N, C-alpha and C positions, 0 to 999 in steps of 0.2 A: 316460174317455170310452169308450162301448161300441163293439162292432165296427161295428154298423149306422150309427152317426153318423160313425165314421172313414170308412166307405166313401162316405157322402154327401159328406163334405168332400173326398175325393179325386176323386169324380166331378165335383163343382163345379169344383175346380181344373183337372181334365183338360178339361172341356168348354169352359171359358172359354179355355184355352190353345189348343185346337184351333180354336176360332171366330176367334181372332185370327191365327193362323198359316197357316190354310188358304187364305184368299182373297188375290188380288193384282190388284185392279181397276186395271190400268194402261192408259192409252189415250194412246200417244204422239202421235197426230193432234190430240188435244184440247188439247195444250200448256198444261198447267196453270199458270196464272198465279201460283198460291200456292207450288207446289212448285219450279218451274224456278229462280227467283231464289236460293232457299235452296240448291239444288244447285250453282249457279254459285259462290256465295260459298264453300262448303265446298272445292270443287276449286280455287278461286282461292288460298285460304289456304294450302293444301297444296302445290300445283304452283308458285305463283309468290310466296307470302309476302306477299300484299297483300289488300285488301278489294275492290279494284275487280274487276268481273266481265266486263270486256271480252271476255276469250276465250271464256266460255260464251255470251255474246250473239252473237258472231261465228260459233260453231259451231252453235248450236241456235236462235238468234233472240231478240229482245227480247219481253217481255210487258208489260202494263200495270202490273205491280208492279216494274218496272225504273226507277230514277231516275237522270237525268243529274246530275253535279255535278263541277265542276273539269275538264271535258274527259273524264271517264270515266263508266262506268255502274256503279251500286251497286244492290244489293237494297234495297228500301225497308222490309224487315221488320227487327224486332229480331233480332240475330245470334245468340242463344244456342243455337237448335236447330241451326244451321250448325255452331257450335263443337263442340257435342256429337257431331255426325256425323263429326267428323275421324277418330277412331279406326277407325270403320267404313270410311271411305274408304281409309285406309292398309291395313286388312286386305284390302279388294277389290283394291287395286292389287298387294299382295303375291302374291295368288293368281293374278291374271291375268298377273302378271310371269312366273310359272312356265311359262306357255304362251306367252309372247312377244307378248301381245296387250293392247290397252287395254280398261278396263272400258267396257261399253256404258251408255248412259243408263238403260235399263231395269234393269241389275243395280245401278247406283248408287242408283237410286230405291227399289228393294227393300231394300238394306242400309241406307240412311238412314231409311227408314220403320221398319225393325225396331229400329234403335239409338236412335232418338229418340221412338218412339211405342209399339211393341208391347212390347218388353222393360220399359221404365220402367212402363207401366201394369199389366202382369202382376205386377211386384214390388209396385207400389202397392196392388193389390188384396189382397195378403197383409196389408199394413199396415192397410188400410181394414177387412178382415175383423175383426182384433183390436180396432179402435177401435169399430166398430159394436156390439160387445158392450155398450158404455155405454147405447145406445138400444134395442137389441133383444138381451137375453140368450138368448131362445129361438133354437135353431139354425135352425129352419125359417123364422122371420121374417127372420132375418139373411141366410140364404141367398138369400131371395126379393129382399130389398133389394139385395144385392151383385150378384146375377145381372142384375137390372134395370138397375143402373147400368152394369155391364160390357158387356151385350149389347143393352141397350134404350135407350140415351141416345147423345148426341154424343160421349160417351167413347170409344165404339168407332169411330165414324167417323173422328175426328181422332187416333186411335191408329194406325190402318192407312194413314194418309196423312202425308206429310212436311210436316205443317202444325202450327204450334207450340201450338195452343190446348189440347190435352190435356196436353202436356208441361208447360206453365205451370201447369195445374190440379194435376198431380201434385206440382209443387214447393211451391205455396203451401199445398195441403191437407195434405201431409206436414209442412210446418213447423208448421201448426196442431195436427196430432196429437202431434208431438214436444213442442210447448210444453205441451199439455195434461198429458201424462205427466209432465213436470217439475212443473208447478204444482200439478196436482190429486193426483198420485199420488207425488209426492216422489222421483222417479227422478233419476238422475245429472244434475247441472246441466249437465254438458258437452254433453248433448243439445241445449241451447240454442243452442250454437255451430252445430250442423248446422241447427237451425230457422232461425236468422238467415241463414245462407248460402243456404239454399233459398228463403226469402222474398225475398231480395235477387236471387236468380237468376230468379225468376218474371217480373219485368218485363224482365229481360235477354232472356228467351225470347219474350214476348208482352206488349206494353206494358199492356193492359188488366188483366192480373193484379194490377197494383198496387192496384186498388181492394179487393180481398179482403184485402190486407195492412193497411188501415186499421183495421177491427175487430180484427184480430189484434193489432196494435200496442197498441190501446186495452185489449185484455184483458190483455196482458202488463204494461202500465203499472199498471193498476188492481190486479192480483193481487200484483205484486212490490214496488210501492213506493206504492200507493194508501193512502187513509185506512184506519185500523184501527178496527173496532167490536167491542163485546163486552168481557168481562171481560179484564184483562191476561193471565191465565193461558191463555186461549183464543186469544189473537192470535198470528198468524204474524209473525216478524220480517221487516222490510223487507229486500229482497235486491236492493240497488242494483247489486252487482257482476254478479248474473246477468242483469239487464236490460241492463247495459253489454256484457256478452259477447255477447248476442243482436244488439244494435245494431252492435257493431263487426264482427261476422261477416258482416252484410249489406253491408258497405261495398265489399269487393273486386268482387263481381259488378255492383253498381251503378256502380263506377268504371270497369269494362271497358265497360260500355254507354255511358257518357259519352265515353270514349276513342274507341269505334267512331264516334259521332256527329261528334266533333271531326275525326278523320282522313278520314271519308267525306263529311261534309256542312258541314264548316267551323265547327262550333260545337258544344259539348257538349249543348246543349239543343234543337238542330236535328235533327229526325227525317227519316227518308227520305221521309215522306209530304209534308213541306213541300217537298222538292225534286222531288217527282213531277210530271211534266207532266199526268198524268191526274187526280190526286186532290188537288192542291194547293188547288183552290178550295173543296173540302169542308173540309179541315183548317185553312184559314184563317179559318173562321167559327167564333166561340166558342173554346172551349179545345179544340184538336185535334179539331174536329168536333162538340163538345158545345155546342149553343146554346140549344135550348129543348125542352120536352116536347111530344111529338107523339102525339095519340090513334091516328093511323095506325100509327105505329111500335109502339105498345104493343100494338094488336090484331094487327098483322101478325107480331109477334114471340111472341106467346102463344097465340092461339087460331085464327089463320088457317089454312086447310087447306093452303096451299102451302108454309108455313114455320113455323107456330106451334109454340111449345115445348110446350105441353100437348096440341095436337093430335096431333103426332107422338110424344110421350112423355107419354101421359096418366097414367103412374104418378107424375109429379111433382105431380099434384093432391093425393096423399096427404100431401104436405108440410103442407097447411092443417090438417088434424086432427092431424098430427104435432106442429105448433107448440103446439097445445092440450094434447096429452099431455105434452110437456116441461114446459110451464107448470104443469100439475096435479102433476108429480113434483117441482116446486120446483128444477128443474135450470136455474137462471137463467143461469149462463154459457154452457151449450150453447144454450139458446133465444136469448140475445142474439147470439152469434156466427152462428148458422145463419140467424136471421130478418134480422139486419142485412145479411149478405152478399147474401142473396136480394133484399131490397129495394133495395139498391145497385145490383145489376146490372139489375134491372127498370127502374129509373130511368135508368141508363146507356144501355140499348138503346133507351129510349123518347125520350131526348134526343139520340141520334146522328143527325146528318143524312144519313149513309150507312148506315143501320141494316140495309137488306137484305143488304148484303155479297155480292152476287154469287151464283154458284152454290154452294149450301150445303144441308145436310140439318138444317134447324133453325137458329136464330139463333146462329151459331158464335161470335160475339164474347163470349157469356156462359158458354162452356163451363167457365171456372174457378168458376162458381157451383155446379155440379153436385155435387161432393163434399160441400159444406156442405149443401145441400138434401137429399141423400140420408140424412143423419143424421136429419132430421125425418121423412122416408119410412119409414125403419127403425123409428122410434118408433111410428108409426101402424100398421104391419104387426104389431109386437109387441103393440099393444093388441087388433088383430083376432084375432091367434093366441091371446091369452089369454081372449078372450070366450067365454063358454059359451052353451048352447042355441041357439035359432034365430037370435038376433041375431049370435052368433059365426059361424055358418054363412054367414049373409047377408054379414057384414063380410069373412070371408076370401074368399068368392067374388068380391066386388067388388075387393078388393086383387089377387087373382089376375088378374081380367079386365084391369085397368088395366096391370098388369106385363107380362102376356102380349102385349097389343096393342103395347106399347112394344117388346118383344123382337123380335116379328115384324117391325115396320117398320124398325127399325135394323139388325137382323141381315141382312135381305133387302137393304135399301138399300146397305149396306156391301159386300156381296158382288157385287152386280150393277152399280150405278152410284151411287157415294156424292157426287154433284153434282146437286142439282136446279136446272135452268134456270128462270128466272123465267117462262118461257112456259108452264110446267105449272101450272095452277091446283089440280090434284088429283094430285099426283106419286106418291102411294101406289098409285093404280089406273091412272092414265094412263102411268106410266113403269115402276115397279118390278114390280107384278104382271103388267102386260102384257109386260114382258121375260121375266118367268119363265114365264108361260103359253105364250110363243112358243118357248121353248127357247134363248134367248140366254145366253151365259156368257162373262165375260171370264176372263183368266188366273186359275188357282188351282192349288193342289197336285195336283188330280186330273189335270192335263195331264201330270205326270211319269209316271203309270202308263198313259197312253193314252186317258184319258177326255176326251170333248168334249161341248159343249153342255150340255143339261140333265143328262146322265149325270154330268158332272164335278162338278155341285152336289149329287148324291145324298148323299155322305158328310156334307157340310156341313149340308144340310137334316135329315138324321137327328140330327146333333148339336144343332140348333136345338129339334127335337122332344124330345130327351132333356133339354134344359135346361128347357123348359117343363113337362115332367112333374116334374121335380125341384122346381120352384118351387111348382107347384100342389098336390102332395101330399107335405107335409113328414113326415106320419105317417099311419098307418091311419085314425085317426079323422076325418082331413080329406079323405078320398078323394071324399065326395059334393060337398062344397063345392068341392073343387079341380076336379073335372070340370065342375061347373056354371060356375066361373069361366072355364075354357077354352072352354066352349060360348058364354058371354057375350061372350068376346073375339072369337070367330069371327063373332057377330052385329054386333059393333061395327065390325069390319073391313068387313064386308058393307054396313053402312050408310054407311061412308065413300064407298062408290061412288056414293051419291046426290049427292055433291057435284059441280057442273058443272065440266067440263074447260075446258081453254084453247083448244079449237077448232083452227082451221088452223095458228096458230103452234106449238101444241103438237105437232101432226102433223109438222109440218117439223122440229122438234127431235128427235122421236122417230126420224125416218128418219135423221137425221144421226148420232145416237147408235148406232143399229143398224149404220151403216156402219164405226163404229170397233170393233165387236166382233170379237174374233179368231175367234169361233165362233158361228154362227147356227143356226136350226132345221134 
């Protein structure tokens, strides 16, 4: 590896870490329905040795994600992220104990976000970087795909919030990567023990991550004990023991989930959603809310301006040519996994009767799909980077434009207000860019050095600009197409402004959000 490439790798790692660690969009007055029950559960397990969150509810109030059961209150979430936050809570209590005070809710929120979202995702990016070399051997294409995933998708939003979607994605995607290394590369079979544990932990953290485990399980069964074709000397031996190792390793976290259900809600298969007074009527229809496919849900979750997957993260459109590239390379196993997981989650969100999911930046219930789809995106970027002549210039400019739009939307949304209320029909312009233009800023690392308002965001915006430049121009030969791609991205973002807004309802929401900001213009 030459010095220039090494410097680019360090720059990519440093920029991603900075963008994850700098912002702290915390709004105590908002009373996050997703974060508070998880915080209550962590503190209850440590302070009281139980799953009931009555103490947290009394101290800070209930939310719609609190479920009554057996005379107590419980979080209706899968408990995995709250369990992982326990070491962070112990550390926070120890530090605060030195000064004789109790941890604040804000401090607990920051520590739990870092322990269950930021740190796991940054570590996962290192793993994903190595894995994406299969789809994109070129350093520039791989950097662009990784940067787009890290700073231009729901992976970023749900890493810096104490919400389990990204942590479950890290678990199930890591299980996939480790399985591939064993099956395809012949690495130490003991990695399958880690893969099995991570796959079992994914639904312990977020229920819908189980859907990604189905293609992964099918892949392992086919590769390890499936039918053998070809001449005998070319066949791999069946590895029943390896498959058993993966399966048995998944049992402890799944057993823990069933135990939690039993203690909290009276039965191992009864979830907190069934006990919820707010959401039970949704979950009682069909299979945990999956009852029938809805065109409204599909459009609203994919292309709608207020919450659509590819409207907010157009980089994912590159997965479509990426599937073709994988098929042309005859990489059937990777095509099968990536395409099947993508299809499963699109069907899942289209069939979910509560598909909108409240305040969110994109269809958050399918966050676990993204690491699989990014492999196809990387394959498409690799093809664009390899192409020569004017076709190659156009292909790279287009890939850069889609990736840059995704990075701008998600990096700004994450730092300013990572919750889109339903009242905004065009949240990119009505909320995010408007907050930025007005000079509003939530808490961030800049406050430590006395920066306020827009000034506190200047280091963060500089890092975003640096990441965009790193993505756009992987080498000197691509500077024209890279600059053209960035210009096209600016034009696309400007065109987004033509989408009609939410009118008076959006204006009221905007006024309420600005009242929560610790720093205004």
